[in-house]
Biopython code that builds the backbone (N, CA, C, O; Angstrom):
import numpy as np
from Bio.PDB.StructureBuilder import StructureBuilder

atoms = [
    (1, "MET", "N", (-6.514, 4.986, -8.980)),
    (1, "MET", "CA", (-6.332, 4.673, -7.579)),
    (1, "MET", "C", (-6.142, 3.162, -7.438)),
    (1, "MET", "O", (-6.641, 2.397, -8.263)),
    (2, "PRO", "N", (-5.438, 2.737, -6.421)),
    (2, "PRO", "CA", (-5.258, 1.296, -6.211)),
    (2, "PRO", "C", (-6.596, 0.577, -6.125)),
    (2, "PRO", "O", (-7.476, 0.974, -5.362)),
    (3, "GLY", "N", (-6.741, -0.469, -6.902)),
    (3, "GLY", "CA", (-7.927, -1.309, -6.843)),
    (3, "GLY", "C", (-9.098, -0.847, -7.675)),
    (3, "GLY", "O", (-10.169, -1.449, -7.612)),
    (4, "ASP", "N", (-8.925, 0.210, -8.458)),
    (4, "ASP", "CA", (-10.026, 0.630, -9.318)),
    (4, "ASP", "C", (-10.465, -0.512, -10.223)),
    (4, "ASP", "O", (-9.638, -1.196, -10.826)),
    (5, "ASN", "N", (-11.752, -0.704, -10.307)),
    (5, "ASN", "CA", (-12.340, -1.771, -11.122)),
    (5, "ASN", "C", (-11.806, -3.152, -10.732)),
    (5, "ASN", "O", (-11.772, -4.064, -11.558)),
    (6, "GLY", "N", (-11.395, -3.299, -9.488)),
    (6, "GLY", "CA", (-10.891, -4.583, -9.011)),
    (6, "GLY", "C", (-9.495, -4.930, -9.503)),
    (6, "GLY", "O", (-9.041, -6.061, -9.330)),
    (7, "ASP", "N", (-8.812, -3.971, -10.113)),
    (7, "ASP", "CA", (-7.478, -4.210, -10.670)),
    (7, "ASP", "C", (-6.406, -3.754, -9.681)),
    (7, "ASP", "O", (-6.220, -2.558, -9.453)),
    (8, "TRP", "N", (-5.721, -4.706, -9.111)),
    (8, "TRP", "CA", (-4.663, -4.423, -8.142)),
    (8, "TRP", "C", (-3.268, -4.650, -8.731)),
    (8, "TRP", "O", (-2.276, -4.538, -8.011)),
    (9, "ALA", "N", (-3.176, -4.963, -10.008)),
    (9, "ALA", "CA", (-1.899, -5.350, -10.619)),
    (9, "ALA", "C", (-0.820, -4.281, -10.456)),
    (9, "ALA", "O", (0.288, -4.595, -10.023)),
    (10, "SER", "N", (-1.117, -3.038, -10.790)),
    (10, "SER", "CA", (-0.076, -2.005, -10.711)),
    (10, "SER", "C", (0.293, -1.704, -9.260)),
    (10, "SER", "O", (1.454, -1.419, -8.967)),
    (11, "PHE", "N", (-0.672, -1.762, -8.355)),
    (11, "PHE", "CA", (-0.377, -1.529, -6.941)),
    (11, "PHE", "C", (0.481, -2.662, -6.383)),
    (11, "PHE", "O", (1.450, -2.415, -5.665)),
    (12, "ASP", "N", (0.129, -3.891, -6.711)),
    (12, "ASP", "CA", (0.933, -5.034, -6.258)),
    (12, "ASP", "C", (2.344, -4.967, -6.822)),
    (12, "ASP", "O", (3.309, -5.273, -6.123)),
    (13, "SER", "N", (2.467, -4.569, -8.086)),
    (13, "SER", "CA", (3.799, -4.423, -8.689)),
    (13, "SER", "C", (4.604, -3.345, -7.986)),
    (13, "SER", "O", (5.802, -3.503, -7.751)),
    (14, "PHE", "N", (3.934, -2.243, -7.652)),
    (14, "PHE", "CA", (4.598, -1.172, -6.915)),
    (14, "PHE", "C", (5.130, -1.676, -5.581)),
    (14, "PHE", "O", (6.280, -1.417, -5.227)),
    (15, "LEU", "N", (4.286, -2.402, -4.836)),
    (15, "LEU", "CA", (4.719, -2.918, -3.537)),
    (15, "LEU", "C", (5.869, -3.898, -3.682)),
    (15, "LEU", "O", (6.830, -3.844, -2.915)),
    (16, "GLU", "N", (5.782, -4.796, -4.660)),
    (16, "GLU", "CA", (6.862, -5.762, -4.880)),
    (16, "GLU", "C", (8.180, -5.043, -5.162)),
    (16, "GLU", "O", (9.219, -5.409, -4.613)),
    (17, "ARG", "N", (8.138, -4.031, -6.007)),
    (17, "ARG", "CA", (9.347, -3.280, -6.358)),
    (17, "ARG", "C", (9.876, -2.509, -5.147)),
    (17, "ARG", "O", (11.078, -2.496, -4.884)),
    (18, "LEU", "N", (8.967, -1.873, -4.420)),
    (18, "LEU", "CA", (9.359, -1.120, -3.227)),
    (18, "LEU", "C", (10.083, -2.012, -2.230)),
    (18, "LEU", "O", (11.163, -1.662, -1.753)),
    (19, "PHE", "N", (9.496, -3.163, -1.912)),
    (19, "PHE", "CA", (10.100, -4.050, -0.930)),
    (19, "PHE", "C", (11.392, -4.667, -1.443)),
    (19, "PHE", "O", (12.327, -4.864, -0.667)),
    (20, "ALA", "N", (11.463, -4.973, -2.726)),
    (20, "ALA", "CA", (12.699, -5.500, -3.302)),
    (20, "ALA", "C", (13.818, -4.462, -3.213)),
    (20, "ALA", "O", (14.953, -4.798, -2.873)),
    (21, "ASP", "N", (13.502, -3.206, -3.518)),
    (21, "ASP", "CA", (14.509, -2.147, -3.442)),
    (21, "ASP", "C", (14.962, -1.905, -2.001)),
    (21, "ASP", "O", (16.147, -1.689, -1.743)),
    (22, "ILE", "N", (14.025, -1.942, -1.081)),
    (22, "ILE", "CA", (14.377, -1.744, 0.330)),
    (22, "ILE", "C", (15.316, -2.848, 0.799)),
    (22, "ILE", "O", (16.318, -2.577, 1.460)),
    (23, "LYS", "N", (14.992, -4.083, 0.460)),
    (23, "LYS", "CA", (15.834, -5.212, 0.872)),
    (23, "LYS", "C", (17.195, -5.181, 0.192)),
    (23, "LYS", "O", (18.217, -5.412, 0.837)),
    (24, "SER", "N", (17.213, -4.897, -1.106)),
    (24, "SER", "CA", (18.485, -4.936, -1.839)),
    (24, "SER", "C", (19.428, -3.812, -1.417)),
    (24, "SER", "O", (20.633, -3.900, -1.648)),
    (25, "ASN", "N", (18.903, -2.776, -0.813)),
    (25, "ASN", "CA", (19.731, -1.669, -0.344)),
    (25, "ASN", "C", (19.933, -1.692, 1.164)),
    (25, "ASN", "O", (20.348, -0.697, 1.758)),
    (26, "ASP", "N", (19.637, -2.830, 1.780)),
    (26, "ASP", "CA", (19.831, -3.021, 3.223)),
    (26, "ASP", "C", (19.225, -1.874, 4.055)),
    (26, "ASP", "O", (19.879, -1.299, 4.925)),
    (27, "MET", "N", (17.969, -1.568, 3.759)),
    (27, "MET", "CA", (17.298, -0.458, 4.435)),
    (27, "MET", "C", (16.285, -0.936, 5.476)),
    (27, "MET", "O", (15.435, -0.153, 5.903)),
    (28, "THR", "N", (16.354, -2.189, 5.890)),
    (28, "THR", "CA", (15.329, -2.724, 6.791)),
    (28, "THR", "C", (15.635, -2.498, 8.280)),
    (28, "THR", "O", (14.721, -2.534, 9.104)),
    (29, "ALA", "N", (16.886, -2.271, 8.630)),
    (29, "ALA", "CA", (17.243, -2.106, 10.040)),
    (29, "ALA", "C", (16.538, -0.882, 10.623)),
    (29, "ALA", "O", (16.688, 0.234, 10.126)),
    (30, "GLY", "N", (15.776, -1.110, 11.675)),
    (30, "GLY", "CA", (15.081, -0.024, 12.346)),
    (30, "GLY", "C", (13.873, 0.521, 11.604)),
    (30, "GLY", "O", (13.301, 1.535, 12.004)),
    (31, "MET", "N", (13.484, -0.143, 10.533)),
    (31, "MET", "CA", (12.364, 0.347, 9.731)),
    (31, "MET", "C", (11.062, 0.271, 10.521)),
    (31, "MET", "O", (10.769, -0.735, 11.168)),
    (32, "VAL", "N", (10.305, 1.329, 10.458)),
    (32, "VAL", "CA", (8.984, 1.400, 11.069)),
    (32, "VAL", "C", (8.012, 1.803, 9.976)),
    (32, "VAL", "O", (8.248, 2.772, 9.255)),
    (33, "TRP", "N", (6.924, 1.065, 9.852)),
    (33, "TRP", "CA", (5.939, 1.332, 8.802)),
    (33, "TRP", "C", (4.705, 1.988, 9.388)),
    (33, "TRP", "O", (4.239, 1.613, 10.464)),
    (34, "ASP", "N", (4.188, 2.954, 8.685)),
    (34, "ASP", "CA", (2.921, 3.589, 9.017)),
    (34, "ASP", "C", (2.098, 3.594, 7.732)),
    (34, "ASP", "O", (2.311, 4.429, 6.852)),
    (35, "ILE", "N", (1.173, 2.673, 7.633)),
    (35, "ILE", "CA", (0.343, 2.593, 6.429)),
    (35, "ILE", "C", (-0.631, 3.758, 6.446)),
    (35, "ILE", "O", (-1.257, 4.046, 7.466)),
    (36, "TRP", "N", (-0.750, 4.408, 5.332)),
    (36, "TRP", "CA", (-1.593, 5.586, 5.207)),
    (36, "TRP", "C", (-2.964, 5.335, 5.808)),
    (36, "TRP", "O", (-3.582, 4.302, 5.551)),
    (37, "ASN", "N", (-3.441, 6.282, 6.610)),
    (37, "ASN", "CA", (-4.661, 6.037, 7.362)),
    (37, "ASN", "C", (-5.652, 7.198, 7.330)),
    (37, "ASN", "O", (-6.311, 7.460, 8.336)),
    (38, "GLU", "N", (-5.776, 7.899, 6.208)),
    (38, "GLU", "CA", (-6.701, 9.022, 6.129)),
    (38, "GLU", "C", (-7.693, 8.875, 4.974)),
    (38, "GLU", "O", (-7.757, 9.754, 4.115)),
    (39, "PRO", "N", (-8.456, 7.805, 4.933)),
    (39, "PRO", "CA", (-9.384, 7.635, 3.817)),
    (39, "PRO", "C", (-10.573, 8.585, 3.888)),
    (39, "PRO", "O", (-11.303, 8.745, 2.910)),
    (40, "ASP", "N", (-10.764, 9.207, 5.032)),
    (40, "ASP", "CA", (-11.914, 10.093, 5.184)),
    (40, "ASP", "C", (-11.640, 11.512, 4.677)),
    (40, "ASP", "O", (-12.529, 12.362, 4.729)),
    (41, "VAL", "N", (-10.448, 11.774, 4.198)),
    (41, "VAL", "CA", (-10.117, 13.082, 3.645)),
    (41, "VAL", "C", (-10.284, 12.990, 2.131)),
    (41, "VAL", "O", (-9.444, 12.414, 1.441)),
    (42, "GLY", "N", (-11.356, 13.552, 1.630)),
    (42, "GLY", "CA", (-11.712, 13.426, 0.216)),
    (42, "GLY", "C", (-10.637, 13.867, -0.755)),
    (42, "GLY", "O", (-10.557, 13.345, -1.867)),
    (43, "ALA", "N", (-9.804, 14.824, -0.351)),
    (43, "ALA", "CA", (-8.738, 15.279, -1.242)),
    (43, "ALA", "C", (-7.697, 14.186, -1.484)),
    (43, "ALA", "O", (-6.978, 14.220, -2.484)),
    (44, "PHE", "N", (-7.617, 13.229, -0.581)),
    (44, "PHE", "CA", (-6.634, 12.157, -0.702)),
    (44, "PHE", "C", (-7.230, 10.849, -1.192)),
    (44, "PHE", "O", (-6.548, 10.069, -1.856)),
    (45, "TRP", "N", (-8.478, 10.603, -0.878)),
    (45, "TRP", "CA", (-9.091, 9.311, -1.227)),
    (45, "TRP", "C", (-10.544, 9.534, -1.613)),
    (45, "TRP", "O", (-11.373, 9.874, -0.768)),
    (46, "SER", "N", (-10.848, 9.345, -2.874)),
    (46, "SER", "CA", (-12.205, 9.579, -3.368)),
    (46, "SER", "C", (-12.896, 8.285, -3.789)),
    (46, "SER", "O", (-13.828, 8.299, -4.594)),
    (47, "ARG", "N", (-12.435, 7.187, -3.244)),
    (47, "ARG", "CA", (-13.026, 5.892, -3.575)),
    (47, "ARG", "C", (-13.794, 5.363, -2.361)),
    (47, "ARG", "O", (-13.718, 5.945, -1.279)),
    (48, "PRO", "N", (-14.538, 4.257, -2.539)),
    (48, "PRO", "CA", (-15.292, 3.699, -1.412)),
    (48, "PRO", "C", (-14.383, 3.222, -0.284)),
    (48, "PRO", "O", (-13.224, 2.873, -0.507)),
    (49, "GLN", "N", (-14.924, 3.214, 0.920)),
    (49, "GLN", "CA", (-14.157, 2.795, 2.088)),
    (49, "GLN", "C", (-13.651, 1.360, 1.947)),
    (49, "GLN", "O", (-12.526, 1.063, 2.347)),
    (50, "PHE", "N", (-14.471, 0.464, 1.381)),
    (50, "PHE", "CA", (-14.038, -0.933, 1.250)),
    (50, "PHE", "C", (-12.799, -1.056, 0.383)),
    (50, "PHE", "O", (-11.977, -1.946, 0.603)),
    (51, "GLN", "N", (-12.651, -0.175, -0.602)),
    (51, "GLN", "CA", (-11.466, -0.216, -1.466)),
    (51, "GLN", "C", (-10.231, 0.212, -0.680)),
    (51, "GLN", "O", (-9.151, -0.349, -0.868)),
    (52, "TRP", "N", (-10.383, 1.193, 0.190)),
    (52, "TRP", "CA", (-9.269, 1.605, 1.043)),
    (52, "TRP", "C", (-8.890, 0.485, 2.013)),
    (52, "TRP", "O", (-7.708, 0.234, 2.247)),
    (53, "ILE", "N", (-9.900, -0.188, 2.576)),
    (53, "ILE", "CA", (-9.634, -1.292, 3.505)),
    (53, "ILE", "C", (-8.873, -2.403, 2.790)),
    (53, "ILE", "O", (-7.961, -2.999, 3.364)),
    (54, "GLN", "N", (-9.240, -2.682, 1.551)),
    (54, "GLN", "CA", (-8.504, -3.693, 0.774)),
    (54, "GLN", "C", (-7.065, -3.247, 0.540)),
    (54, "GLN", "O", (-6.140, -4.051, 0.660)),
    (55, "MET", "N", (-6.869, -1.977, 0.209)),
    (55, "MET", "CA", (-5.513, -1.474, -0.018)),
    (55, "MET", "C", (-4.683, -1.584, 1.258)),
    (55, "MET", "O", (-3.537, -2.032, 1.227)),
    (56, "TRP", "N", (-5.274, -1.171, 2.383)),
    (56, "TRP", "CA", (-4.573, -1.238, 3.657)),
    (56, "TRP", "C", (-4.186, -2.681, 3.980)),
    (56, "TRP", "O", (-3.058, -2.947, 4.395)),
    (57, "GLY", "N", (-5.117, -3.603, 3.790)),
    (57, "GLY", "CA", (-4.842, -5.012, 4.055)),
    (57, "GLY", "C", (-3.742, -5.567, 3.176)),
    (57, "GLY", "O", (-2.902, -6.335, 3.646)),
    (58, "ARG", "N", (-3.734, -5.193, 1.910)),
    (58, "ARG", "CA", (-2.686, -5.666, 1.002)),
    (58, "ARG", "C", (-1.322, -5.189, 1.508)),
    (58, "ARG", "O", (-0.362, -5.959, 1.537)),
    (59, "CYS", "N", (-1.245, -3.937, 1.901)),
    (59, "CYS", "CA", (0.023, -3.405, 2.427)),
    (59, "CYS", "C", (0.423, -4.129, 3.692)),
    (59, "CYS", "O", (1.575, -4.537, 3.845)),
    (60, "TYR", "N", (-0.515, -4.289, 4.592)),
    (60, "TYR", "CA", (-0.236, -4.925, 5.875)),
    (60, "TYR", "C", (0.356, -6.327, 5.679)),
    (60, "TYR", "O", (1.383, -6.659, 6.272)),
    (61, "TYR", "N", (-0.287, -7.133, 4.858)),
    (61, "TYR", "CA", (0.179, -8.507, 4.671)),
    (61, "TYR", "C", (1.485, -8.585, 3.901)),
    (61, "TYR", "O", (2.269, -9.509, 4.116)),
    (62, "LYS", "N", (1.734, -7.646, 3.017)),
    (62, "LYS", "CA", (3.028, -7.626, 2.300)),
    (62, "LYS", "C", (4.151, -7.235, 3.260)),
    (62, "LYS", "O", (5.252, -7.783, 3.194)),
    (63, "ILE", "N", (3.870, -6.294, 4.143)),
    (63, "ILE", "CA", (4.897, -5.841, 5.103)),
    (63, "ILE", "C", (5.228, -6.967, 6.075)),
    (63, "ILE", "O", (6.396, -7.179, 6.400)),
    (64, "ARG", "N", (4.225, -7.680, 6.534)),
    (64, "ARG", "CA", (4.440, -8.749, 7.503)),
    (64, "ARG", "C", (5.316, -9.806, 6.908)),
    (64, "ARG", "O", (5.619, -10.801, 7.568)),
]
sb = StructureBuilder()
sb.init_structure("model")
sb.init_model(0)
sb.init_chain("A")
sb.init_seg("    ")
for serial, (resi, resn, name, xyz) in enumerate(atoms, 1):
    if name == "N":
        sb.init_residue(resn, " ", resi, " ")
    sb.init_atom(name, np.array(xyz, "f"), 0.0, 1.0, " ", f" {name:<3s}", serial, name[0])
structure = sb.get_structure()
């Protein structure tokens, strides 16, 4: 999961690649982002809430 053991490297790389691909393919016009918001559903997120908050914040600041 993103941020396990404090390691955000693969998640950050994923975001960098995602945003680079979106920009290089001119996919930003009209783009609306909805950052995943269901950390309370155990089937989707089995880590501590603070780890989800960190993940959400990383996404938010990268999108901005």
